[in-house]
ZAMARGU-4260 file (C-alpha; in steps of 0.2 Angstrom, whole numbers, plus 5000, padded with zeros to 4 digits):
<rodrens>
0) 5061/5078/4950 | 5051/5065/4959 | 5054/5047/4955 | 5041/5038/4943 | 5035/5022/4951
5) 5027/5007/4942 | 5010/5000/4947 | 5008/4983/4953 | 4995/4979/4940 | 5007/4982/4926
10) 5021/4970/4933 | 5026/4956/4921 | 5042/4946/4917 | 5045/4955/4901 | 5054/4969/4909
15) 5067/4968/4923 | 5069/4986/4928 | 5053/4989/4938 | 5053/5001/4952 | 5038/5001/4964
20) 5032/5011/4979 | 5022/4999/4991 | 5016/4997/5008 | 5020/4980/5017 | 5002/4976/5023
25) 5007/4958/5029 | 5024/4951/5034 | 5027/4934/5040 | 5042/4922/5043 | 5045/4904/5045
30) 5058/4898/5057 | 5067/4882/5058 | 5079/4878/5073 | 5078/4897/5078 | 5084/4902/5061
35) 5073/4912/5048 | 5071/4901/5033 | 5058/4909/5023 | 5050/4927/5023 | 5034/4931/5013
40) 5025/4948/5012 | 5010/4956/5004 | 5014/4972/4995 | 5001/4985/4990 | 5002/5001/4980
45) 4992/5017/4980 | 4979/5009/4969 | 4976/4995/4981 | 4983/4982/4970 | 4992/4968/4979
50) 5006/4956/4975 | 5015/4943/4985 | 5034/4945/4988 | 5045/4931/4994 | 5063/4934/5000
55) 5077/4922/4994 | 5081/4910/5008 | 5099/4915/5007 | 5096/4933/5013 | 5081/4929/5024
60) 5090/4934/5040 | 5094/4951/5033 | 5077/4955/5027 | 5069/4949/5044 | 5078/4964/5052
65) 5076/4976/5037 | 5057/4975/5033 | 5043/4979/5045 | 5025/4977/5042 | 5015/4993/5039
70) 5030/5003/5032 | 5032/5010/5014 | 5047/5005/5003 | 5053/5009/4986 | 5058/4992/4979
75) 5068/4989/4963 | 5079/4975/4955 | 5068/4961/4959 | 5062/4946/4948 | 5045/4940/4944
80) 5038/4922/4943 | 5021/4914/4940 | 5010/4915/4955 | 5006/4896/4956 | 5002/4884/4971
85) 4988/4878/4981 | 4983/4895/4987 | 4986/4913/4982 | 4988/4928/4995 | 4986/4940/4981
90) 4975/4940/4965 | 4990/4944/4953 | 4997/4933/4939 | 5015/4935/4946 | 5024/4936/4962
95) 5040/4945/4967 | 5056/4936/4972 | 5068/4948/4982 | 5086/4943/4980 | 5103/4949/4984
100) 5103/4963/4971 | 5086/4970/4976 | 5085/4987/4984 | 5072/4991/4996 | 5072/5009/5003
105) 5061/5015/5017 | 5050/5030/5013 | 5043/5041/5026 | 5032/5052/5016 | 5020/5043/5004
110) 5003/5043/4996 | 5001/5024/4999 | 4987/5022/5011 | 4988/5011/5026 | 4977/4998/5017
115) 4963/4997/5004 | 4951/4983/5009 | 4941/4973/4997 | 4931/4962/5009 | 4921/4949/5001
120) 4902/4946/5004 | 4897/4932/5015 | 4884/4927/5002 | 4898/4925/4989 | 4908/4914/5001
125) 4893/4903/5006 | 4887/4902/4988 | 4903/4896/4981 | 4905/4909/4968 | 4923/4914/4973
130) 4940/4906/4968 | 4944/4895/4983 | 4962/4896/4979 | 4963/4914/4982 | 4963/4920/5001
135) 4950/4933/5005 | 4947/4947/5018 | 4931/4946/5028 | 4923/4958/5041 | 4908/4955/5052
140) 4901/4956/5070 | 4906/4943/5082 | 4890/4933/5085 | 4895/4916/5093 | 4911/4907/5099
145) 4913/4888/5101 | 4923/4878/5113 | 4941/4874/5110 | 4944/4857/5102 | 4960/4848/5105
150) 4968/4835/5093 | 4983/4824/5094 | 5000/4832/5093 | 4995/4847/5103 | 4984/4854/5089
155) 4969/4865/5094 | 4955/4873/5085 | 4941/4886/5089 | 4927/4891/5079 | 4918/4908/5079
160) 4903/4914/5069 | 4902/4932/5061 | 4887/4941/5057 | 4886/4953/5042 | 4869/4961/5039
165) 4860/4945/5045 | 4871/4933/5035 | 4882/4922/5046 | 4898/4914/5042 | 4908/4901/5052
170) 4927/4904/5054 | 4939/4891/5061 | 4956/4895/5069 | 4970/4884/5073 | 4986/4886/5084
175) 4991/4903/5091 | 4975/4911/5083 | 4965/4902/5097 | 4976/4911/5110 | 4972/4927/5101
180) 4953/4925/5102 | 4954/4919/5120 | 4965/4934/5125 | 4954/4947/5118 | 4938/4940/5125
185) 4945/4938/5142 | 4950/4956/5143 | 4937/4966/5133 | 4918/4969/5132 | 4911/4956/5119
190) 4897/4967/5114 | 4897/4973/5095 | 4914/4967/5092 | 4919/4970/5074 | 4931/4956/5068
195) 4942/4959/5052 | 4950/4944/5045 | 4964/4946/5032 | 4969/4932/5021 | 4956/4919/5026
200) 4955/4902/5017 | 4938/4897/5009 | 4936/4879/5013 | 4922/4867/5010 | 4918/4853/5023
205) 4902/4842/5022 | 4894/4853/5009 | 4896/4869/5019 | 4908/4883/5016 | 4917/4893/5029
210) 4933/4902/5032 | 4949/4896/5041 | 4967/4903/5044 | 4980/4897/5032 | 4998/4894/5037
215) 5006/4910/5045 | 4998/4923/5033 | 4981/4925/5041 | 4978/4940/5052 | 4963/4943/5064
220) 4959/4960/5071 | 4946/4964/5085 | 4938/4981/5084 | 4952/4989/5074 | 4952/5008/5072
225) 4953/5007/5054 | 4941/5015/5042 | 4933/4999/5035 | 4929/4993/5053 | 4922/5009/5058
230) 4911/5011/5043 | 4905/4993/5044 | 4900/4995/5062 | 4891/5012/5058 | 4881/5003/5043
235) 4876/4989/5055 | 4870/5001/5068 | 4860/5011/5055 | 4851/4995/5049 | 4847/4991/5067
240) 4849/5006/5079 | 4845/4995/5094 | 4859/4983/5089 | 4867/4975/5104 | 4877/4960/5097
245) 4883/4950/5111 | 4893/4934/5110 | 4883/4917/5111 | 4890/4899/5111 | 4891/4888/5096
250) 4879/4874/5101 | 4881/4862/5086 | 4899/4865/5079 | 4903/4856/5064 | 4914/4841/5066
255) 4931/4845/5059 | 4944/4831/5055 | 4962/4836/5057 | 4966/4824/5043 | 4954/4831/5031
260) 4960/4849/5035 | 4978/4845/5033 | 4979/4849/5014 | 4970/4865/5018 | 4982/4870/5032
265) 4997/4867/5022 | 5002/4874/5005 | 5004/4861/4991 | 5021/4859/4984 | 5026/4852/4967
270) 5042/4842/4965 | 5050/4857/4957 | 5045/4867/4973 | 5053/4855/4984 | 5069/4855/4974
275) 5069/4874/4976 | 5068/4872/4995 | 5084/4863/4995 | 5079/4852/5009 | 5092/4840/5016
280) 5085/4823/5022 | 5095/4812/5033 | 5092/4793/5032 | 5097/4782/5047 | 5099/4764/5044
</rodrens>
């Protein structure tokens, strides 16, 4: 008899014997001193529902080798906690904690799709109708690229502008994301480039809303061969059969303050969260 799996939408702390079949659609690690200290994932089931999963820090090294992005797993014996914090990578009331007793079995045959996208409309981002604490997926044609801006401490930032059916949205990227943009543009034709951004943070600066990367969870893809990107490009071409969207330059890039962006680039932690991190502080007198 085939196993019965629970749906992500039904997960709650009332039960503790959940068994889910999910694809890891995003996987990222935080390393300190060469050691993996934190692992986070976004899991998706066959209905497209998503939930965040965090690996207990004591077994982070094990799961860094065990789990891979894009694979499907049957997972059981995990716990659930409230999905709180300054931002959310999934619109679910709870998030999963993977612990020592958790069982994650790789599945080779599965009906879980590669991903089910729920990209938000540019008008909704710009109009402020979305929950700013929830990270979003966006898709658009690359329209313009700004110059790299450098800040103290080796920080760097680059802005790009995306076009979706005549509506433009500015996106700011920091750190290694700047290198990803430069690497793609230096080696590929910049005409009609579809850009898909996963887990972008909606931010407001000087009364204007835009998208930027958030910590390590954001993912940027150029001309990916996924269905949502192919359908978007076809729809844009149908609207404008002679479309030849090249890449221009951002002439009047908004002034971004590194100090003002600090809280947007780093997750807010409560005192309880900090206690859970078990950080050790050495004071030298």
